[in-house]
VOGU-3710 file (C-alpha; in Angstrom, 3 decimals, decimal comma):
1> xxxxxxxxxx> 25,091/-20,059/-36,132  27,586/-20,073/-33,047  27,729/-23,054/-31,884  26,813/-24,474/-28,364  30,284/-26,683/-28,235  32,079/-27,161/-31,196  34,062/-30,760/-30,703  35,238/-30,471/-33,999  37,579/-27,051/-33,762  38,370/-27,913/-30,024
11> xxxxxxxxxx> 39,891/-31,560/-30,914  41,371/-30,032/-34,230  44,085/-28,227/-32,251  45,981/-31,401/-31,518  45,415/-33,457/-34,664  49,186/-33,949/-35,226  49,785/-34,704/-32,120  46,599/-37,005/-32,087  47,352/-38,721/-35,593  51,562/-39,216/-34,201
21> xxxxxxxxxx> 50,540/-40,970/-31,241  47,453/-43,312/-33,164  50,207/-44,519/-35,416  52,731/-44,790/-32,022  50,324/-46,701/-30,572  49,149/-48,678/-33,597  52,897/-49,339/-33,745  53,226/-51,661/-29,952  49,204/-52,711/-30,887  48,751/-52,814/-26,661
31> xxxxxxxxxx> 45,318/-51,973/-26,539  43,989/-52,925/-23,875  45,541/-50,956/-20,342  48,265/-50,178/-21,996  51,239/-48,368/-21,372  48,970/-44,864/-22,643  46,223/-46,009/-19,581  49,524/-46,294/-17,071  51,173/-43,007/-18,300  48,028/-41,095/-18,274
41> xxxxxxxxxx> 46,789/-42,724/-14,768  50,039/-41,220/-13,587  50,277/-37,547/-14,978  46,388/-37,516/-13,760  47,085/-38,516/-10,284  49,767/-36,181/-10,406  47,354/-33,105/-11,911  44,505/-33,839/-9,039  47,218/-34,337/-6,452  46,059/-37,900/-4,744
51> xxxxxxxxxx> 47,795/-41,319/-4,931  46,296/-43,366/-6,859  43,867/-42,975/-10,185  42,894/-46,002/-11,897  41,433/-45,110/-15,729  37,437/-47,079/-16,360  35,388/-47,490/-19,077  33,238/-44,080/-18,007  31,970/-41,821/-15,464  28,961/-43,825/-14,100
61> xxxxxxxxxx> 30,783/-46,993/-13,850  34,022/-44,691/-11,907  31,257/-43,950/-9,462  29,534/-47,410/-9,047  33,077/-48,670/-8,878  33,589/-46,755/-6,359  30,099/-47,429/-4,080  30,879/-51,312/-5,301  34,337/-51,247/-4,380  33,982/-49,719/-0,213
71> xxxxxxxxxx> 31,016/-52,633/-0,232  34,094/-55,184/-1,086  36,126/-53,616/1,562  32,734/-53,584/4,437  32,579/-49,855/4,575  29,288/-50,360/2,780  26,514/-52,967/2,138  23,697/-53,631/0,777  20,835/-51,381/1,635  23,232/-48,504/3,155
81> xxxxxxxxxx> 21,101/-44,806/2,561  23,242/-42,650/0,202  22,425/-38,759/0,031  22,436/-37,088/-3,627  21,505/-33,985/-4,665  17,993/-33,919/-6,221  19,381/-31,801/-8,729  22,157/-33,595/-11,311  22,374/-35,659/-14,031  20,562/-38,982/-14,066
91> xxxxxxxxxx> 23,844/-40,829/-13,839  24,657/-40,261/-10,027  21,066/-41,926/-8,831  21,995/-44,826/-11,178  25,549/-45,205/-9,646  23,824/-45,829/-6,622  20,780/-48,017/-7,342  23,736/-49,965/-9,625  25,370/-50,841/-6,336  22,172/-51,581/-4,236
101> xxxxxxxxxx> 22,103/-48,659/-2,433  19,458/-46,436/-1,496  20,057/-43,302/-2,639  19,008/-39,905/-0,730  17,760/-37,019/-2,737  18,140/-33,609/-0,480  17,304/-30,246/-2,769  20,312/-27,723/-4,004  21,177/-24,555/-2,805  19,164/-21,577/-4,867
111> xxxxxxxxxx> 22,238/-20,161/-6,019  25,081/-21,996/-7,146  22,575/-25,353/-7,737  24,954/-27,238/-6,187  23,979/-29,907/-2,703  23,172/-27,448/0,218  24,846/-29,042/3,424  21,801/-26,918/5,494  19,980/-29,814/3,783  22,496/-32,623/4,059
121> xxxxxxxxxx> 22,083/-32,237/7,683  18,583/-32,411/7,853  18,540/-35,550/6,205  21,749/-37,352/7,509  19,822/-39,748/10,656  20,560/-42,977/9,050  23,317/-41,952/6,087  26,188/-43,734/5,217  27,592/-41,872/2,445  27,559/-37,995/0,825
131> xxxxxxxxxx> 28,004/-38,091/-2,847  28,699/-34,042/-3,655  28,177/-33,395/-7,582  30,547/-30,292/-8,805  27,926/-29,462/-10,712  28,513/-27,027/-14,263  32,024/-26,937/-13,172  31,545/-25,492/-10,036  32,747/-26,982/-6,829  30,326/-27,975/-3,779
141> xxxxxxxxxx> 30,246/-26,295/-0,237  32,761/-29,046/0,150  34,117/-27,742/3,348  31,062/-27,753/5,165  30,267/-30,576/3,365  34,088/-32,452/4,980  32,861/-31,279/8,370  29,353/-33,172/8,279  31,067/-36,128/7,107  33,963/-36,220/9,355
151> xxxxxxxxxx> 31,223/-35,188/12,330  29,075/-38,015/11,556  32,051/-40,766/10,201  30,400/-40,727/6,306  31,903/-41,803/3,544  32,205/-38,685/0,886  32,795/-38,549/-3,013  32,584/-36,370/-5,007  31,267/-37,180/-8,689  33,667/-35,005/-10,609
161> xxxxxxxxxx> 32,213/-35,163/-13,646  32,120/-31,720/-15,147  34,487/-30,338/-13,161  38,092/-30,847/-14,275  40,792/-28,503/-12,687  38,306/-26,681/-10,289  39,825/-25,839/-6,974  39,975/-24,408/-3,700  41,865/-24,327/-0,558  42,274/-27,647/-0,059
171> xxxxxxxxxx> 43,193/-28,391/-3,137  41,646/-29,860/-6,673  38,026/-31,347/-7,742  39,123/-35,028/-7,327  40,958/-34,616/-3,865  38,820/-33,613/-1,764  37,199/-36,459/-0,800  37,353/-40,029/0,589  36,902/-40,626/-3,732  35,975/-38,945/-6,516
181> xxxxxxxxxx> 34,767/-39,629/-10,569  35,914/-38,255/-13,478  34,241/-38,697/-16,270  35,937/-37,401/-20,111  33,100/-37,727/-21,991  33,850/-36,115/-25,393  31,796/-32,988/-24,245  34,176/-32,298/-20,580  36,836/-29,688/-20,008  38,756/-32,332/-20,050
191> xxxxxxxxxx> 36,998/-35,218/-22,767  37,900/-37,806/-25,130  36,918/-38,809/-28,428  34,842/-41,325/-26,921  33,867/-43,217/-23,514  36,058/-42,793/-20,631  36,029/-42,285/-16,717  38,601/-42,567/-13,775  38,567/-43,157/-9,879  40,541/-40,529/-8,003
201> xxxxxxxxxx> 41,685/-41,797/-3,949  44,573/-41,990/-1,913  42,585/-44,799/0,034  45,077/-47,727/-1,171  42,255/-50,677/-0,613  40,009/-49,283/-2,507  42,655/-48,532/-5,553  42,972/-51,529/-5,453  39,690/-53,401/-5,134  38,654/-50,932/-7,923
211> xxxxxxxxxx> 41,393/-52,681/-10,189  40,275/-55,700/-9,443  36,952/-55,187/-10,285  37,487/-52,864/-13,483  38,721/-56,089/-14,775  36,634/-59,251/-14,332  38,366/-59,439/-10,552  41,447/-60,095/-11,621  44,672/-58,956/-11,768  46,509/-62,241/-13,300
221> xxxxxxxxxx> 44,764/-63,484/-16,582  41,850/-66,283/-16,421  42,539/-66,075/-12,003  39,613/-63,866/-11,257  39,503/-63,250/-6,817  36,424/-61,280/-6,755  33,338/-61,346/-8,715  34,070/-58,382/-11,535  33,143/-56,243/-14,571  34,301/-54,740/-17,596
231> xxxxxxxxxx> 35,123/-51,106/-17,031  38,288/-50,376/-18,188  39,870/-46,825/-20,304  40,395/-47,259/-23,541  44,353/-46,882/-24,426  43,869/-45,644/-27,651  41,791/-42,573/-25,749  43,783/-42,072/-22,919  46,212/-41,529/-25,176  44,402/-38,681/-26,037
241> xxxxxxxxxx> 43,580/-37,720/-23,252  47,807/-37,584/-21,947  47,773/-34,518/-24,811  45,009/-32,324/-23,579  45,471/-32,985/-20,160  48,964/-30,678/-21,055  45,922/-27,683/-22,791  43,345/-27,874/-19,753  44,212/-25,388/-17,367  44,886/-22,539/-19,825
251> xxxxxxxxxx> 41,566/-24,123/-21,645  39,684/-23,650/-18,340  41,275/-20,096/-18,060  39,696/-19,349/-21,274  36,478/-19,890/-19,594  36,364/-18,438/-16,942  37,026/-15,344/-18,977  34,294/-15,759/-21,363  31,804/-16,005/-18,497  33,093/-13,036/-16,804
261> xxxxxxxxxx> 32,237/-11,625/-19,941  29,043/-12,356/-20,047  28,607/-11,714/-15,958  30,202/-8,243/-16,233  28,190/-7,208/-19,697  25,080/-8,939/-19,745  22,359/-7,174/-18,634  19,411/-7,933/-18,806  16,772/-8,829/-15,873  14,589/-10,848/-17,770
271> xxxxxxxxxx> 18,190/-13,496/-18,046  19,459/-14,158/-14,006  22,998/-14,839/-14,681  25,315/-17,794/-12,458  26,992/-17,333/-9,171  30,622/-16,986/-9,631  32,593/-15,937/-6,873  35,619/-15,121/-9,344  38,137/-17,996/-7,639  39,361/-21,389/-9,228
281> xxxxxxxxxx> 35,996/-23,144/-7,904  34,293/-23,131/-10,937  35,624/-24,305/-14,501  32,815/-23,836/-16,204  31,708/-27,000/-17,751  28,596/-24,908/-18,841  26,946/-21,296/-18,142  24,008/-21,636/-17,189  20,814/-19,007/-16,714  17,017/-18,942/-15,469
291> xxxxxxxxxx> 14,396/-17,427/-17,477  10,868/-17,207/-16,911  9,676/-18,202/-20,155  11,962/-20,691/-21,347  10,334/-21,971/-24,647  10,346/-18,218/-26,237  13,795/-17,366/-24,901  14,519/-20,438/-27,213  12,324/-19,213/-29,656  14,279/-16,316/-29,446
301> xxxxxxxxxx> 17,855/-17,692/-29,112  16,770/-20,360/-32,219  16,280/-17,150/-34,285  19,321/-15,433/-33,343  21,273/-18,472/-34,396  22,825/-18,828/-31,069  22,721/-22,814/-30,322  21,401/-23,977/-26,238  21,402/-27,142/-24,011  18,626/-27,595/-21,486
311> xxxxxxxxxx> 20,876/-28,909/-18,316  18,696/-31,240/-17,644  15,052/-30,960/-18,484  13,594/-33,580/-16,453  15,016/-34,314/-12,783  16,045/-37,232/-12,220  13,410/-38,382/-9,689  10,445/-37,574/-12,503  11,745/-39,852/-14,446  9,650/-42,812/-16,141
321> xxxxxxxxxx> 13,013/-45,222/-14,745  12,424/-43,582/-11,085  8,746/-44,042/-10,982  9,057/-45,313/-6,980  10,739/-42,007/-6,217  7,707/-40,064/-8,187  5,925/-39,272/-5,004  9,147/-37,462/-3,634  8,601/-33,447/-2,891  11,589/-31,506/-4,819
331> xxxxxxxxxx> 10,160/-27,836/-5,465  13,106/-26,266/-5,897  14,828/-28,983/-8,401  11,292/-28,795/-9,823  12,027/-25,695/-10,369  15,228/-25,264/-11,594  15,194/-27,611/-13,947  12,233/-25,652/-15,683  13,668/-22,493/-15,693  17,911/-23,460/-16,792
341> xxxxxxxxxx> 19,663/-22,990/-20,288  22,554/-23,616/-21,343  24,686/-20,369/-23,650  27,310/-21,357/-25,663  30,931/-20,926/-23,970  34,461/-23,204/-24,598  37,664/-22,470/-25,064  37,543/-22,122/-28,887  34,793/-19,537/-28,760  36,555/-16,055/-31,307
351> xxxxxxxxxx> 35,810/-12,694/-29,136  33,015/-11,499/-31,841  31,525/-15,476/-31,251  31,181/-13,916/-27,680  30,458/-10,168/-28,499  27,697/-11,633/-30,364  26,040/-13,711/-27,824  26,227/-11,018/-25,199  24,623/-8,654/-27,889  21,892/-11,170/-28,330
361> xxxx> 20,669/-11,594/-24,781  20,692/-7,728/-24,324  18,269/-7,696/-26,995  15,968/-10,419/-25,500
//
């Protein structure tokens, strides 16, 4: 069986370092907002090229706290409209709703699956912010979306939960907007051994607001300045992330190499391969293909012992939780989510496993 993602094998590489840092953390016994969090925040700030990084409990909280922070600062108010990709994981829309804002669903670019700048412009009236998702690890159309945000005086926010280390001429994910949210969910390119997230920004006011919001609205114990939340990056997870951050670029290069092998060697008209321009703007969190008959393709992969995953089988506006949006007409999003399927890709795949996947795909 070729695993979709072998988390044990990915993390086992760092076993000795994990044990050493665990013992050190246990000895220090500073488990909440300790030195590991402070150090990781500094290191990730330097990595992304921003002024500030604030650790949070998870990626959803990171995105929600950005929006809540802007409300606290008066840059957004409850009920404001925020453009979101219709084709995304549900957390993007949940963050908007948790902040008492109104999501405006916009269709993707059919080639990249990311937010279509052209459709954003068509839906921009009355909007106060844009959340661009770097879906599957590929940067959104940053240059055009930045232009639109500046032209219309809108906040531009990155959902960079799948794009750790992706970069373009304007910089790295996390430094391409007013603020960015990251997830360190275990399956991410930079994944913890549990939940975790962070916000990156160059806005000192927003940074200060999120530092308050993540910790009960407090910077001094038992003194609460605002109504806050409990969403802090776990100190032990920060220690593990510090170790893995040093290897992120090498792991991303391995993912790109595997993707290129697939792209160059899979020759099957039944399978539509993902668009990739060959640059560092994609870190291949997922290698997503389209097929006409997904159920048939799944049976074929199962028969050949190739694990797979679907990102994502149900469009957000078709979720039961979002029945209020079920009337929306988003045909491209619905079409994509009926056709896509993700194939194995990870930095610990062997060359033999990669060749096997290619051969199986060509035999379909």
